C-alpha positions in Angstrom: -0.4 0.2 -0.2 1.7 3.2 -0.6 1.6 6.5 1.7 -1.2 8.4 -0.3 -3.5 5.5 1.2 -1.6 5.1 4.1 -2.7 9.4 5.4 -5.5 9.3 3.9 -7.6 5.6 5.6 -5.8 7.2 8.7 -7.9 10.4 7.7 -10.4 9.8 7.5 -10.6 7.4 10.3 -10.1 9.7 12.3 -12.4 11.5 11.6 -15.0 9.1 11.4 -14.4 9.4 15.0 -14.0 12.6 16.6 -17.4 14.4 16.0 -15.9 18.0 16.1 -12.7 16.4 13.8 -11.9 19.8 11.9 -11.1 19.1 7.0 -7.4 17.0 7.4 -6.4 17.2 3.3 -3.6 15.4 2.5 -1.1 16.5 0.3 1.5 14.4 -1.8 5.5 16.4 -1.5 5.2 20.2 0.9 5.0 21.7 -2.6 1.4 20.7 -2.3 0.0 22.8 0.4 -2.0 26.4 -0.2 0.7 27.8 1.9 5.2 27.8 2.1 6.0 25.6 4.0 9.9 24.0 4.9 10.5 20.5 2.8 10.9 18.8 5.4 7.2 19.2 6.3 4.4 16.8 8.1 1.7 19.2 8.4 0.1 22.1 9.6 -2.7 23.3 11.8 -3.8 27.1 9.1 -7.6 28.9 9.5 -8.7 25.1 11.3 -8.1 22.5 8.6 -4.7 20.4 9.1 -2.8 19.2 6.7 -1.1 16.3 6.1 1.5 15.2 4.3 1.7 11.6 1.8 5.3 12.3 1.2 6.6 12.3 4.7 4.5 9.7 6.8 3.2 6.4 7.2 -0.5 4.6 8.4 1.7 5.3 12.4 3.8 8.2 11.9 -0.4 9.9 10.7 -1.6 9.2 13.7 0.6 11.2 15.9 1.1 13.9 13.5 -2.8 13.7 13.2 -3.2 14.1 17.6 -0.7 16.8 17.5 -2.6 19.3 14.4 -5.8 18.5 14.9 -6.3 17.6 19.1 -3.5 20.0 20.4 -4.0 23.2 18.0 -7.3 22.2 17.0 -8.8 21.2 20.5 -6.7 22.8 22.4 -8.6 26.3 21.3 -11.6 24.2 20.7 -12.4 23.6 24.9 -10.8 26.2 25.5 -11.9 29.3 24.4 -11.2 32.4 25.6 -9.4 31.8 28.1 -6.7 29.8 25.0 -4.6 32.7 25.0 -4.3 32.9 29.3 -3.3 28.9 29.0 -1.1 30.2 26.6 0.6 32.2 28.9 0.5 30.4 32.3 2.2 27.1 30.3 4.8 29.1 28.6 5.9 30.4 32.5 5.6 26.4 33.6 8.0 25.0 31.0 10.2 26.8 33.4 9.5 25.4 35.9 8.7 22.0 34.9 10.9 19.7 34.1 9.0 18.0 31.6 7.6 20.2 29.6 11.4 22.3 29.8 12.9 19.4 28.7 10.4 20.1 25.5 10.9 23.1 25.4 14.0 22.7 25.2 13.5 20.5 22.2 11.3 22.1 20.5 13.3 25.6 20.6 16.2 23.0 19.2 13.9 22.3 15.7 13.1 26.0 14.7 16.5 27.7 15.9 17.0 30.2 13.1 20.6 32.0 11.9 22.5 32.7 14.9 21.2 30.8 17.2 17.6 32.5 18.4 14.5 31.0 18.1 12.2 31.5 15.5 9.2 31.1 17.3 7.0 33.9 19.0 6.6 32.8 23.0 3.0 32.4 22.3 3.2 30.4 18.9 6.2 28.4 21.1 3.1 27.5 24.4 1.2 26.2 21.3 4.1 24.2 19.5 4.1 22.8 23.3 0.8 21.8 24.0 0.4 19.9 20.7 3.6 18.4 21.1 2.0 16.7 24.5 -1.7 15.8 22.7 1.3 13.8 19.8 3.2 12.0 22.5 0.0 11.4 24.1 -1.5 9.3 21.1 -1.0 4.9 21.3 -0.7 5.3 17.2 -1.7 1.0 17.2 -5.0 2.3 18.3 -5.1 5.4 17.9 -6.8 6.9 21.4 -5.3 8.7 24.0 -2.7 7.0 26.3 -2.5 8.6 29.7 -1.3 7.5 33.0 -4.3 8.0 35.7 -6.4 10.3 33.4 -8.7 10.9 36.6 -6.0 12.8 38.0 -4.6 14.6 35.3 -8.1 15.8 34.8 -9.6 16.6 37.7 -5.6 18.5 37.1 -6.9 20.8 34.3 -10.2 21.0 36.4 -8.5 22.9 38.8 -5.6 24.5 36.6 -8.7 26.1 35.0 -10.8 27.1 38.0 -7.4 28.5 39.4 -6.9 30.6 36.3 -10.8 32.0 34.2 -12.9 32.0 38.6 -10.0 32.4 41.9 -7.5 35.4 39.5 -4.9 33.3 40.1 -1.7 33.3 38.2 -1.2 29.6 38.6 1.4 28.0 35.2 0.5 24.8 34.1 3.0 21.5 34.7 3.4 18.6 32.8 -0.4 17.2 34.1 -2.8 19.3 34.3 -1.8 20.0 30.0 -1.9 16.1 29.9 -5.5 16.7 31.8 -6.5 19.6 29.2 -5.1 16.9 26.1 -7.4 14.7 27.4 -10.2 16.4 27.1 -9.7 18.1 24.2 -9.2 14.8 22.9 -13.2 13.6 24.4 -14.9 17.4 23.5 -13.6 16.6 19.3 -15.0 12.8 20.2 -18.8 14.0 21.3 -18.7 17.5 20.4 -19.3 21.0 22.3 -17.0 22.3 24.7 -16.6 21.3 28.3 -15.0 25.0 29.5 -18.1 26.4 27.7 -20.1 26.6 31.4 -20.4 30.0 31.8 -21.6 30.7 28.1 -23.9 28.3 28.0 -25.6 29.0 31.5 -26.0 32.6 29.7 -28.1 31.4 27.2 -30.4 29.2 28.9 -30.7 32.5 31.9 -31.5 34.6 28.9 -34.5 32.3 27.0 -35.1 31.2 30.2 -35.9 35.0 31.5 -37.6 36.6 28.0 -40.0 37.6 27.1 -41.9 35.5 25.2 -44.2 38.2 21.8 -46.3 37.1 20.2 -47.3 38.4 16.5 -51.1 37.9 16.5 -51.5 38.1 19.7 -54.6 40.4 19.9 -53.4 45.0 21.0 -53.2 45.5 25.3 -56.1 47.6 26.4 -56.0 51.0 28.3 -57.4 48.8 31.5 -53.9 45.8 31.2 -52.3 49.0 30.0 -52.6 50.4 33.4 -52.4 47.1 35.1 -48.9 46.8 33.4 -48.0 50.3 34.7 -48.7 49.7 38.3 -47.5 45.9 38.7 -44.0 48.0 36.9 -44.6 50.3 40.1 -44.4 47.3 42.8 -42.1 45.6 40.7 -40.0 49.2 41.7 -41.0 49.0 45.1 -40.4 45.6 46.2 -36.9 45.5 44.0 -35.9 48.9 47.1 -36.9 46.0 49.6 -35.2 43.7 48.4 -32.2 46.0 48.3 -32.8 47.1 51.8 -33.0 43.3 52.6 -30.1 41.9 50.2 -27.4 44.6 52.0 -28.5 43.0 56.0 -27.6 39.4 54.2 -24.4 41.2 53.6 -23.7 42.9 56.3 -24.6 39.9 58.6 -23.7 36.5 55.2 -19.9 37.7 54.8 -18.3 38.2 58.5 -20.7 34.1 58.5 -18.2 33.0 55.4 -15.2 33.9 56.6 -16.2 32.2 60.5 -17.7 29.4 57.6 -14.3 29.7 55.2 -11.3 29.3 59.1 -13.1 26.4 59.7 -12.8 24.4 56.2 -9.7 25.7 56.5 -8.6 23.5 58.7 -10.5 20.6 57.7 -10.3 18.1 54.6 -12.1 21.0 52.2 -9.2 23.3 52.9 -6.6 20.3 52.1 -7.8 21.2 48.6 -8.4 24.0 48.7 -5.1 24.8 49.8 -3.8 22.1 47.4 -6.2 23.7 44.6 -4.9 27.5 45.6 -1.3 26.6 45.2 
């Protein structure tokens, strides 16, 4: 079987397996790519499409580079959404501390080194390549499935890191466990669709739809009595809001000290231990 046919079959298999798979284009040589590329390029991701160069791949290597381009570049973007850039910044910070990410970064910098010994990658592109390389290493080419030790633990680390940065607004570098967890979640979202970390946007759309007034263009015009009742109801609602504001202020004044006391109690409990790990 020639290489082009092997790569075509592997690409078709992944495209069928992943509901959220972007288009995967297979070309014969780097010269056939619709953009300039080095002569030794194996694959690329550009504008929502993955490109594979058949002359540089076989079936096993094709699975690895699909994981690199589709999971590492496309899937992580789609899963993190608006948090993708802050995640890359934290990945770059983690590559200076975590030994595994530091070694991965050094290998990528050696590949992309330019004349004079400088790295020819912008910082965010470098972080993106680190994440994609971890995705490439996390797939088992023989089965086409992600093969990572302690997957539940690492997915929990990914969620905890996301909450720490995007909800608690903490400056927390990404380590290899969290990055592998994000890669696992990205591959899962490619299979099942949707966006794992897009819960706030989904909640906002659901709540807005629930609270929106349903307009019926075929309804009869409102009578004068109904208009007066509507105005009277609006005044009563405004009065209720003013009373609610006073009650809410009282609740805040009482609730904040109680919340602080509860936090101190929980700090010395098992939940407090989890919070310390989360905020670390």
